[in-house]
C-alpha positions as CSV (number, residue, x, y, z in Angstrom):
1,M,-23.4,3.5,-14.1
2,K,-24.3,1.8,-17.4
3,K,-23.1,-1.5,-16.0
4,V,-25.1,-1.0,-12.9
5,Q,-28.2,-0.2,-14.9
6,A,-27.7,-3.3,-17.1
7,Y,-27.5,-5.5,-13.9
8,I,-30.7,-3.8,-12.5
9,E,-32.6,-4.8,-15.7
10,K,-31.2,-8.4,-15.4
11,L,-32.1,-8.7,-11.8
12,K,-35.6,-7.5,-12.5
13,S,-36.0,-10.3,-15.0
14,I,-35.1,-13.2,-12.8
15,E,-36.5,-14.7,-9.6
16,N,-33.5,-16.6,-8.2
17,W,-31.0,-13.8,-7.5
18,D,-28.6,-16.0,-5.4
19,T,-27.5,-18.3,-8.2
20,Y,-27.0,-15.4,-10.6
21,L,-25.1,-13.3,-8.0
22,M,-22.7,-16.2,-7.3
23,Q,-22.1,-16.9,-11.0
24,E,-21.3,-13.2,-11.7
25,S,-19.6,-12.5,-8.4
26,G,-16.1,-12.5,-9.8
27,L,-15.0,-14.6,-6.9
28,P,-12.7,-16.3,-6.3
29,G,-10.6,-13.6,-7.7
30,P,-8.9,-10.3,-7.0
31,R,-12.0,-8.2,-7.5
32,G,-15.6,-8.8,-6.7
33,N,-18.4,-7.5,-9.0
34,I,-19.0,-4.2,-7.3
35,E,-21.3,-2.9,-10.0
36,L,-23.6,-5.9,-9.5
37,A,-23.6,-5.4,-5.8
38,Q,-24.6,-1.8,-6.3
39,A,-27.5,-2.9,-8.5
40,V,-28.6,-5.3,-5.7
41,A,-28.4,-2.4,-3.2
42,E,-30.5,-0.2,-5.4
43,I,-33.4,-2.4,-6.1
44,G,-33.3,-5.0,-3.3
45,N,-35.5,-4.7,-0.2
46,E,-35.1,-5.3,3.5
47,E,-36.1,-9.0,3.3
48,K,-33.6,-9.7,0.5
49,F,-30.7,-8.0,2.3
50,L,-31.3,-9.9,5.5
51,L,-31.5,-13.2,3.7
52,L,-28.2,-12.5,2.0
53,L,-26.6,-11.6,5.4
54,N,-27.4,-15.2,6.5
55,F,-24.3,-16.1,4.6
56,T,-22.1,-15.9,7.6
57,P,-18.3,-16.5,7.6
58,E,-19.0,-20.2,8.4
59,K,-21.2,-20.7,5.4
60,A,-19.5,-18.3,3.1
61,P,-15.7,-18.1,3.6
62,V,-13.5,-15.3,2.3
63,N,-13.1,-15.0,-1.5
64,T,-15.9,-17.4,-2.3
65,P,-19.0,-16.7,-4.5
66,Q,-21.1,-17.2,-1.3
67,E,-19.2,-14.3,0.4
68,F,-20.4,-12.0,-2.4
69,L,-24.0,-12.6,-1.2
70,A,-23.0,-11.3,2.2
71,F,-21.3,-8.4,0.6
72,C,-24.4,-7.5,-1.3
73,G,-26.5,-7.8,1.9
74,A,-24.2,-5.5,3.9
75,L,-24.1,-2.9,1.1
76,G,-27.9,-3.0,0.9
77,L,-28.2,-1.9,4.5
78,G,-27.0,1.6,3.3
79,K,-30.3,1.9,1.4
80,L,-32.3,1.0,4.5
81,L,-30.5,3.7,6.5
82,V,-31.4,6.2,3.9
83,E,-35.0,5.0,4.2
84,G,-34.9,5.9,7.9
85,K,-34.2,2.4,9.4
86,K,-31.5,3.6,11.7
87,E,-31.6,0.4,13.7
88,Y,-29.3,-1.1,11.0
89,L,-26.4,1.0,12.2
90,E,-26.0,-1.5,15.0
91,K,-25.9,-4.4,12.5
92,L,-23.3,-2.6,10.4
93,R,-21.2,-1.9,13.4
94,L,-21.1,-5.6,14.1
95,L,-20.3,-6.4,10.5
96,A,-17.4,-3.9,10.7
97,S,-15.5,-6.6,12.6
98,D,-16.4,-9.4,10.2
99,P,-13.4,-11.7,9.5
100,R,-13.9,-11.2,5.8
101,W,-12.2,-8.1,4.4
102,R,-14.7,-7.7,1.5
103,T,-17.6,-7.7,3.9
104,R,-15.9,-5.1,6.0
105,E,-15.4,-3.0,2.9
106,A,-19.2,-3.3,2.2
107,V,-19.8,-1.8,5.6
108,A,-17.8,1.3,4.6
109,M,-19.6,1.5,1.3
110,A,-23.0,1.2,3.0
111,L,-22.1,4.0,5.3
112,Q,-21.2,6.2,2.4
113,I,-24.6,5.6,0.8
114,Y,-26.0,6.9,4.1
115,G,-23.6,9.8,4.1
116,E,-24.5,11.0,0.6
117,R,-27.9,11.9,1.9
118,Y,-27.2,12.4,5.7
119,M,-23.6,13.4,6.1
120,E,-24.1,15.2,9.4
121,E,-25.9,12.1,10.9
122,L,-23.1,9.9,9.6
123,I,-20.5,12.0,11.2
124,K,-22.3,11.8,14.6
125,E,-22.5,8.1,14.4
126,M,-18.9,7.7,13.4
127,E,-17.8,9.8,16.3
128,E,-19.3,7.1,18.5
129,W,-17.8,4.2,16.5
130,S,-14.4,5.9,16.7
131,G,-14.2,4.9,20.3
132,G,-14.7,1.2,19.4
133,N,-12.3,-1.5,18.4
134,E,-9.7,-1.3,15.7
135,Y,-12.0,-2.8,13.0
136,E,-14.6,-0.2,13.9
137,K,-12.1,2.6,13.7
138,R,-11.0,1.4,10.3
139,A,-14.6,1.4,9.1
140,V,-15.0,5.0,10.4
141,A,-11.9,6.2,8.5
142,A,-12.8,4.4,5.3
143,A,-16.5,5.6,5.4
144,L,-15.7,9.2,6.0
145,C,-12.7,9.7,3.8
146,E,-14.5,9.5,0.5
147,P,-14.1,12.5,-1.8
148,K,-17.8,12.6,-2.8
149,L,-18.8,13.1,0.8
150,L,-16.2,15.8,1.7
151,K,-17.8,18.9,0.3
152,Q,-18.4,21.2,3.3
153,K,-15.6,22.7,5.3
154,E,-17.4,22.4,8.6
155,Q,-18.0,18.7,8.1
156,I,-14.5,18.0,6.8
157,S,-13.2,19.7,9.9
158,K,-15.1,17.2,12.0
159,V,-13.7,14.3,9.9
160,L,-10.2,15.6,10.4
161,R,-10.7,15.7,14.2
162,I,-12.0,12.1,14.1
163,L,-9.0,11.0,12.2
164,D,-6.8,12.8,14.6
165,N,-8.3,11.0,17.5
166,I,-8.1,7.6,15.8
167,T,-4.5,8.2,15.0
168,S,-3.8,9.3,18.6
169,S,-5.3,6.0,19.8
170,I,-2.6,4.1,17.9
171,N,-0.1,5.2,20.5
172,K,-2.0,3.1,23.0
173,S,-2.3,0.0,20.9
174,K,-0.7,-3.0,22.5
175,D,-1.4,-5.9,20.1
176,R,0.0,-4.5,16.9
177,K,0.2,-7.9,15.2
178,S,-3.6,-8.3,15.3
179,E,-5.6,-8.4,12.1
180,G,-7.7,-5.5,13.4
181,F,-4.6,-3.3,13.9
182,K,-3.3,-4.2,10.5
183,A,-6.5,-3.2,8.9
184,L,-6.7,0.1,10.7
185,K,-3.1,0.9,9.8
186,K,-3.6,0.1,6.2
187,G,-6.8,2.3,6.1
188,L,-5.1,5.3,7.7
189,A,-2.3,5.0,5.1
190,Y,-4.6,6.6,2.6
191,C,-7.5,8.2,4.5
192,W,-5.5,11.1,5.8
193,S,-4.6,12.2,2.2
194,V,-8.2,12.3,1.2
195,A,-9.3,14.4,4.2
196,V,-6.4,16.8,3.8
197,V,-7.2,17.4,0.2
198,G,-10.8,18.1,1.1
199,Y,-9.8,21.0,3.4
200,P,-6.1,21.9,2.9
201,D,-6.0,24.9,5.2
202,E,-7.0,22.9,8.3
203,G,-5.9,19.5,7.1
204,K,-2.3,20.4,6.6
205,K,-2.0,21.8,10.1
206,I,-3.4,18.7,11.8
207,F,-1.5,16.4,9.5
208,E,1.8,18.2,10.1
209,K,1.8,17.6,13.9
210,W,2.0,13.8,13.2
211,T,5.2,14.2,11.1
212,S,7.2,14.5,14.3
213,C,5.6,11.5,16.1
214,T,8.1,8.9,17.1
215,D,5.6,6.0,17.0
216,K,6.9,3.8,14.2
217,D,3.4,2.8,13.0
218,I,2.2,6.4,12.9
219,N,5.4,7.4,11.2
220,W,4.7,4.8,8.5
221,I,1.1,6.0,8.1
222,I,2.2,9.6,7.6
223,K,4.9,8.6,5.0
224,E,2.5,6.5,3.1
225,N,0.1,9.4,2.8
226,L,2.8,11.6,1.5
227,K,3.3,9.2,-1.4
228,K,-0.3,9.7,-2.6
229,E,-0.8,11.5,-5.9
230,R,-3.7,13.5,-4.6
231,L,-1.5,15.2,-2.1
232,K,1.1,16.0,-4.8
233,R,-1.6,17.5,-7.0
234,M,-2.8,19.6,-4.1
235,D,0.7,21.0,-3.2
236,Q,3.8,19.2,-4.4
237,E,6.2,21.6,-2.7
238,W,4.5,21.0,0.6
239,V,4.7,17.3,0.1
240,E,8.4,17.3,-0.8
241,Y,9.2,19.5,2.2
242,W,7.6,17.1,4.7
243,K,9.1,14.1,2.9
244,Q,12.6,15.6,3.4
245,K,11.8,16.7,6.9
246,M,10.9,13.2,7.9
247,I,14.1,11.7,6.4
248,N,16.3,14.0,8.4
């Protein structure tokens, strides 16, 4: 948080944020400046966020400093949701299918900002999104499967059911080479482990039923989750049992 606070003080001292944001974006590169984006989300306002979102994929291709502006704008919508401006859920849902992976990640992070204050409302919204396209389903899984949000068993139970339904939908997926499907598959490869650790008693039971699924992509998702250290820390004996079971 010290870095975020330092960026907040810097942003307060300058008028032209865009130039500074692009200079400090970390892009092109493997990691964008998330702390700076968090500072923007914390002290920015509705007008600023919407201006940043004008940097569409055409103006701001993936992995460019300009994309970082869009990332900051999308993340800022989480603050607006907390302020009660629920109309921006629709905008975030559209951005969930943005061709730029970082912008899609900002959507999940914005939803998590909302969930920290209004988890029950976030779950209700995500239940609706989970019936959408594969990018939207990926946003649902990534937004909900965040340890800091998974505190209450009743809420985690709902998250597990949403994950269960999303995983079930993979059986019906026809275009498995699409970018949307790949993004969803990659997300589910870690999200299950987060949710199971949040509520092991119920999570294990729901997870276990997928270990016998013959769908190759679901099989891969389950095996990837079993590799996660968080599951091993939770119950290594259980993890090893299901690893062996899936080999045989």
